[in-house]
C-alpha positions in Angstrom: 0.7 -12.9 16.2 2.2 -14.7 13.3 0.4 -12.8 10.5 1.3 -9.1 10.5 -1.8 -7.3 9.3 -0.1 -4.2 8.0 1.1 -4.0 4.4 4.6 -2.5 4.3 5.2 -3.5 0.7 2.4 -2.3 -1.5 3.4 -2.1 -5.1 7.1 -2.1 -4.3 9.6 -0.7 -6.8 7.4 -1.4 -9.8 3.9 0.1 -9.4 1.4 -0.7 -12.2 0.9 1.7 -15.0 -2.2 3.7 -14.0 -3.0 4.2 -17.7 -5.1 7.3 -16.9 -7.5 8.5 -19.6 -5.7 10.5 -22.3 -2.4 9.0 -21.2 -2.4 11.6 -18.4 0.9 11.8 -16.4 -0.9 12.6 -13.2 -4.5 12.5 -11.9 -5.2 15.6 -9.7 -8.2 15.0 -7.5 -9.8 17.7 -5.4 -11.9 16.9 -2.3 -14.2 19.4 -0.5 -14.9 18.2 3.0 -18.4 19.4 4.0 -18.6 19.1 7.8 -20.4 22.2 8.9 -23.4 21.3 10.9 -22.1 17.8 11.6 -19.4 18.6 14.1 -19.4 18.0 17.8 -22.1 20.1 19.5 -24.4 19.5 22.5 -27.2 20.7 20.1 -26.4 17.5 18.1 -26.5 15.3 21.2 -22.7 15.2 21.8 -21.1 15.6 25.2 -18.9 18.5 24.3 -18.2 21.3 21.9 -16.0 20.9 18.8 -12.2 21.8 18.9 -10.8 20.3 15.7 -9.6 22.2 12.7 -10.6 25.7 13.6 -8.9 29.1 14.0 -9.2 29.2 17.7 -5.7 28.8 19.0 -5.4 25.9 21.6 -9.1 25.1 21.3 -10.3 22.3 23.6 -13.6 20.6 23.8 -15.9 22.1 26.4 -17.9 19.4 28.1 -21.7 20.0 28.2 -21.2 23.5 26.9 -21.5 25.2 23.5 -18.4 27.1 22.1 -19.7 30.3 20.4 -16.5 31.0 18.5 -16.0 27.5 17.2 -19.6 27.3 16.1 -19.3 30.6 14.4 -16.3 29.5 12.4 -18.1 26.4 11.2 -21.0 28.6 10.2 -18.6 30.7 8.2 -17.7 27.6 6.2 -21.3 27.0 5.3 -22.3 30.6 4.8 -19.3 32.0 2.9 -16.4 29.6 2.4 -18.5 27.0 0.5 -19.8 29.6 -2.0 -16.3 31.0 -2.6 -15.0 27.6 -3.4 -18.1 26.7 -5.4 -17.5 29.8 -7.6 -13.8 28.9 -8.0 -14.3 25.4 -9.2 -17.4 26.1 -11.4 -15.6 29.0 -13.0 -12.6 26.8 -13.7 -14.8 24.1 -15.1 -13.2 21.5 -12.7 -15.1 18.6 -11.0 -14.5 17.7 -7.4 -15.6 15.1 -4.9 -17.5 16.2 -1.8 -16.9 14.3 1.4 -20.3 15.1 2.9 -21.1 14.4 6.6 -24.7 13.1 6.5 -26.1 15.3 9.3 -24.3 18.3 7.8 -25.9 17.6 4.4 -29.3 17.4 6.0 -28.7 21.0 7.3 -27.5 22.4 3.9 -30.3 22.3 1.3 -28.9 25.2 -0.8 -25.4 23.8 -0.7 -26.4 20.3 -1.7 -28.5 21.7 -4.6 -25.4 23.7 -5.8 -23.2 20.6 -5.5 -25.6 18.6 -7.7 -26.1 21.3 -10.2 -22.3 21.5 -10.6 -22.2 17.8 -11.2 -20.0 17.1 -8.3 -19.7 13.6 -6.7 -21.0 13.5 -3.2 -19.4 10.8 -1.2 -20.1 10.0 2.4 -18.0 11.5 5.2 -19.8 9.5 7.9 -22.9 10.3 10.0 -21.2 13.0 12.2 -17.9 14.7 12.2 -16.7 13.1 15.4 -13.9 10.9 16.7 -14.4 7.1 16.2 -11.2 5.6 17.7 -13.0 4.4 20.8 -16.4 3.7 19.3 -17.5 0.1 19.7 -17.8 -1.7 16.4 -21.5 -2.3 16.7 -22.1 1.4 17.3 -19.9 2.4 14.4 -21.6 -0.1 12.1 -25.0 1.4 13.1 -23.7 4.9 12.3 -22.5 3.8 8.9 -26.0 2.5 8.0 -27.6 5.7 9.3 -25.1 7.8 7.4 -26.1 6.0 4.1 -29.8 6.4 5.0 -29.6 10.1 5.6 -27.2 10.7 2.6 -29.8 9.0 0.3 -32.5 11.3 1.7 -30.4 14.4 1.3 -29.0 13.7 -2.2 -31.5 11.3 -3.8 -29.0 8.4 -4.1 -26.8 6.4 -1.8 -23.0 7.3 -1.7 -20.6 5.3 -3.8 -17.5 6.5 -1.9 -16.6 6.7 1.8 -14.2 8.6 4.0 -14.7 8.8 7.8 -11.5 10.7 8.5 -11.5 10.6 12.3 -11.6 6.8 11.9 -11.1 3.7 14.1 -9.0 0.6 13.4 -12.4 -1.0 12.4 -13.6 1.6 10.0 -12.4 0.2 6.6 -13.6 -3.3 7.5 -17.0 -2.2 8.7 -17.6 0.0 5.7 -16.5 -2.8 3.3 -18.7 -5.2 5.2 -21.7 -2.8 4.8 -21.0 -3.1 1.1 -21.9 -1.2 -2.0 -19.0 1.2 -2.1 -16.9 1.7 -5.2 -14.1 2.9 -3.0 -13.1 3.6 0.6 -10.5 6.3 1.3 -9.6 5.9 5.0 -6.0 5.3 4.3 -3.0 7.5 3.4 -0.6 4.7 2.3 0.0 5.1 -1.4 -0.1 7.4 -4.5 -2.3 4.9 -6.3 -5.5 2.9 -5.7 -5.2 -0.7 -4.6 -7.4 -3.7 -3.8 -7.9 -4.9 -0.3 -9.5 -8.2 0.6 -12.0 -7.7 3.5 -14.0 -10.6 4.8 -13.2 -12.6 1.7 -14.4 -9.9 -0.7 -12.4 -7.4 -2.7 -12.7 -3.7 -1.8 -11.0 -0.9 -3.8 -9.1 1.6 -1.6 -8.3 5.1 -3.0 -5.8 6.6 -0.5 -6.2 10.1 0.7 -3.5 12.6 1.8 -3.2 15.0 4.7 0.1 16.5 3.5 -1.6 18.4 0.8 -4.7 19.1 3.0 -5.6 22.6 3.9 -6.0 21.4 7.5 -2.3 22.4 7.8 -3.4 26.1 7.9 -4.5 25.4 11.5 -2.1 22.6 12.6 1.6 22.6 13.0 3.8 22.5 11.1 1.5 24.1 8.7 0.9 26.8 6.1 1.0 30.4 7.2 -0.6 31.8 4.1 -1.9 30.9 0.6 1.5 31.3 -1.0 3.1 28.6 1.2 0.1 26.4 0.3 0.6 27.0 -3.4 4.3 26.3 -3.2 3.7 22.9 -1.4 1.0 21.9 -3.9 3.2 23.0 -6.8 6.2 21.0 -5.6 4.0 17.9 -5.0 2.5 18.2 -8.5 5.9 18.8 -10.1 7.3 15.7 -8.5 4.4 13.5 -9.5 4.3 14.9 -13.1 8.0 14.1 -13.5 7.4 10.6 -12.2 4.6 10.3 -14.8 7.1 11.4 -17.5 9.4 8.6 -16.3 6.7 6.0 -16.8 5.0 5.9 -13.4 1.8 8.0 -13.4 0.4 8.6 -10.0 -2.5 10.3 -8.2 -2.5 13.6 -6.2 -5.3 14.1 -3.6 -6.0 17.6 -2.4 -8.3 18.0 0.6 -10.2 21.2 1.2 -12.5 22.6 3.9 -15.0 25.4 3.5 -14.0 27.1 6.8 -10.3 26.9 6.1 -9.2 27.4 2.5 -12.5 29.1 2.0 -11.1 32.1 3.8 -10.1 35.0 1.5 -6.5 35.1 2.8 -6.0 31.4 1.8 -8.0 30.7 -1.3 -5.6 32.6 -3.5 -3.0 29.9 -3.1 -5.5 27.3 -4.3 -6.5 29.6 -7.2 -2.9 29.9 -8.2 -2.4 26.2 -8.2 -5.5 25.6 -10.3 -4.2 28.1 -12.8 -0.7 26.4 -12.7 -1.9 22.9 -13.5 -3.9 24.3 -16.5 -0.6 25.1 -18.1 0.3 21.4 -18.5 -0.9 18.8 -21.0 -1.8 15.3 -19.9 -3.3 16.2 -16.6 -6.5 14.5 -15.6 -8.8 16.1 -13.0 -11.5 13.5 -12.1 -13.8 12.8 -9.2 -12.8 10.0 -6.9 -15.6 7.9 -8.3 -14.2 8.3 -11.8 -10.8 7.1 -10.5 -12.5 4.1 -8.9 -14.4 3.2 -12.1 -11.2 3.6 -14.2 -9.2 1.4 -11.8 -11.8 -1.3 -11.7 -11.7 -1.5 -15.5 -7.9 -1.2 -16.0 -6.7 -3.1 -12.9 -9.4 -5.5 -11.9 -9.1 -7.5 -8.7 -6.8 -10.5 -8.7 -7.6 -13.1 -6.1 -4.7 -13.6 -3.7 -5.2 -17.3 -3.0 -1.6 -18.0 -4.1 -0.1 -15.4 -1.8 2.4 -17.2 0.6 1.4 -15.3 3.7 -2.3 -16.5 3.2 -1.6 -20.2 2.8 -2.3 -22.8 5.5 0.7 -24.5 7.0 0.5 -27.7 5.1 0.1 -26.0 1.7 2.9 -23.5 2.5 5.4 -26.2 3.4 4.4 -28.3 0.4 5.1 -25.4 -1.9 8.2 -23.9 -0.3 9.7 -26.7 1.8 12.2 -27.6 -0.9 13.5 -24.1 -1.5 16.3 -25.0 1.0 17.4 -28.4 -0.2 15.8 -31.2 1.7 15.1 -28.9 4.7 11.4 -28.4 5.1 11.9 -27.3 8.7 13.0 -23.9 7.4 9.6 -23.4 5.8 7.8 -24.7 8.8 9.5 -22.2 11.1 8.9 -19.4 8.6 5.2 -20.1 8.6 5.1 -20.2 12.4 6.9 -16.8 12.6 5.5 -13.4 11.7 4.6 -13.0 8.0 2.5 -10.5 6.1 2.0 -9.0 2.7 5.7 -7.9 2.6 6.5 -11.6 2.3 4.4 -12.3 -0.7 7.1 -11.6 -3.3 10.3 -13.6 -4.1 12.4 -11.1 -2.1 9.9 -11.0 0.7 9.5 -14.7 1.1 13.2 -15.3 0.7 13.7 -12.9 3.6 11.4 -14.9 5.8 13.0 -18.2 4.9 16.5 -16.9 5.0 15.9 -15.4 8.4 15.1 -18.8 9.8 18.2 -20.3 8.2 20.3 -17.6 9.7 18.7 -18.0 13.2 19.4 -21.8 13.1 22.3 -23.3 15.0 25.6 -24.0 13.2 24.7 -27.7 13.4 21.4 -27.2 11.7 22.9 -25.1 9.0 25.6 -27.7 8.5 22.8 -30.3 7.9 21.4 -28.0 5.2 24.8 -27.9 3.5 25.2 -31.6 3.7 21.7 -32.1 2.2 23.0 -30.6 -1.1 24.3 -33.0 -3.8 27.8 -33.0 -5.3 28.0 -31.1 -8.5 27.8 -33.6 -11.4 28.2 -36.4 -8.8 26.8 -39.9 -8.4 23.2 -38.7 -7.6 23.1 -36.7 -10.8 24.3 -39.6 -12.8 21.7 -41.8 -11.2 19.0 -39.1 -11.8 18.2 -38.9 -8.1 18.5 -35.2 -7.7 15.5 -33.0 -6.7 13.7 -31.3 -9.6 15.3 -28.0 -8.6 18.8 -29.3 -8.5 18.4 -31.2 -11.8 17.3 -28.1 -13.6 20.0 -26.0 -12.0 22.8 -28.3 -12.9 21.5 -28.7 -16.4 21.4 -24.9 -16.8 25.2 -24.8 -16.5 25.7 -27.9 -18.8 26.7 -30.2 -15.9 24.4 -32.9 -17.2 26.4 -33.2 -20.4 30.1 -33.5 -19.3 32.8 -35.2 -21.2 34.6 -38.1 -19.5 37.5 -35.8 -18.7 35.3 -33.1 -17.2 33.4 -35.6 -15.1 36.7 -37.0 -13.8 37.8 -33.5 -12.9 34.6 -32.7 -11.0 34.8 -36.0 -9.2 38.4 -35.3 -8.0 37.4 -31.7 -6.9 34.3 -33.0 -5.1 36.3 -35.6 -3.2 39.0 -33.1 -2.2 36.4 -30.6 -1.1 34.4 -32.9 1.0 37.5 -34.4 2.6 38.6 -30.9 3.7 35.3 -29.2 4.7 32.9 -32.1 5.5 30.1 -30.9 3.2 29.6 -30.7 -0.6 30.7 -27.8 -2.7 27.8 -25.5 -3.1 27.4 -22.7 -5.7 24.4 -21.0 -7.4 25.1 -22.6 -10.7 22.5 -20.3 -12.5 24.9 -17.5 -11.9 27.8 -19.3 -13.7 28.9 -21.3 -16.7 31.0 -24.5 -16.5 34.3 -22.7 -16.6 33.3 -20.3 -13.9 32.1 -23.1 -11.7 35.4 -24.9 -12.0 37.4 -21.7 -11.3 35.4 -21.1 -8.1 35.7 -24.7 -7.1 39.5 -24.6 -7.3 39.8 -21.2 -5.6 37.6 -22.0 -2.7 39.5 -25.1 -1.9 42.1 -22.9 -0.4 39.7 -21.2 2.1 39.7 -22.0 5.8 36.8 -24.1 7.1 35.2 -21.0 8.8 35.4 -19.0 5.6 34.1 -21.7 3.4 31.2 -22.5 5.8 30.1 -18.8 5.5 30.6 -18.8 1.8 28.6 -22.0 1.3 25.7 -20.6 3.5 25.6 -17.5 1.4 25.4 -19.6 -1.8 22.6 -21.6 -0.2 20.7 -18.4 0.4 21.4 -17.3 -3.2 20.1 -20.6 -4.6 16.9 -20.1 -2.5 16.4 -16.6 -4.0 16.8 -17.9 -7.5 14.3 -20.7 -6.9 11.7 -18.3 -5.5 12.3 -15.8 -8.3 11.2 -18.5 -10.8 7.8 -18.9 -9.1 6.9 -15.6 -7.4 6.8 -12.0 -8.5 
């Protein structure tokens, strides 16, 4: 593996301005997971009963057997919990997105009608509420197609959003390959939407969250009661609202389940949170589809053909082989080593190149030092410097020296090379002429070992400055 598929960088320290409608400081997005009737059950052709996200302590799947208590708890979500949450959100006048399991929707005519009458977005939550981690890609792909087919029958239109939940490593790619989705939410890796390139095509990802999810009522560490849930939601909102005030608006996803927060002992915490956010100005409560449409308008996809980690070897070396003076082997080794999205910025690519420089032998690093020209030396006078070195020396006025200054530089260069065996190297963009001369004279008193380390550090600094001029 020389291309790391995970993105550990994302937006980095400077995320884009979400520019939410109304200049909102935070977008609070509620999701209602409708899974009742789509869970594992031998009635549904599954091999065992359901055991996930229920109030049966220590529940385990029962092979080839129905679990009366678990079934009854899922039925509570459809029969009572859904309607309690429906009243809460319609009375509050707030929209939400439903993650609807297709087979569950087909068993919920009254609930689907109520969702549509309320104007809620109904996104797909897959064909069945089952685990996909070991599912062969061909089978999962077939289930995606069947989920869309049944969803369209149940609601009258195909889903525009997707979230499997109990997903596989293939889920996002398979759903994107199926196509037609304004967003996919099977990630938890950011507080903002982002574009992902899948099979050569852009796909918008709207990350979800499990930290603010009511599933923690039945998982540990979790919420013991509605008050704890309210406190966690409030703290999350307060943090994101403050970040919005500081100029970095974000998104808050809140996942709900009919059979969990739909219980009377828990729903009051959710009710308190809804009342709380209504006290604030500049809060946007959209559906996920509204977020997707907004992001596509405000932050359209930018093709990543220029991203360093995506370049072929020849192009990569052609672009970055001169970052370390006359030493393309550093770029060659960096390309052959592990790289990924984290290396697509100036800092990230510098890290990759610098790592190869640091792992090189002392002899190889000495060759890099020797590849640098003297400051204001004969090569500069003959205009035989690289384009980078020419621009760097000119930035400090070394291309316009007086005769006396040139003589002084010549004498210092000669003394330095005689003592250390390589040219004096300094990141001239960090200095002016006087500062360069001061460093020149001071470093002449260093030991060879100290100066070798100092020169290597300056080579790395020059490389970073060069990359910063051409990459984000």
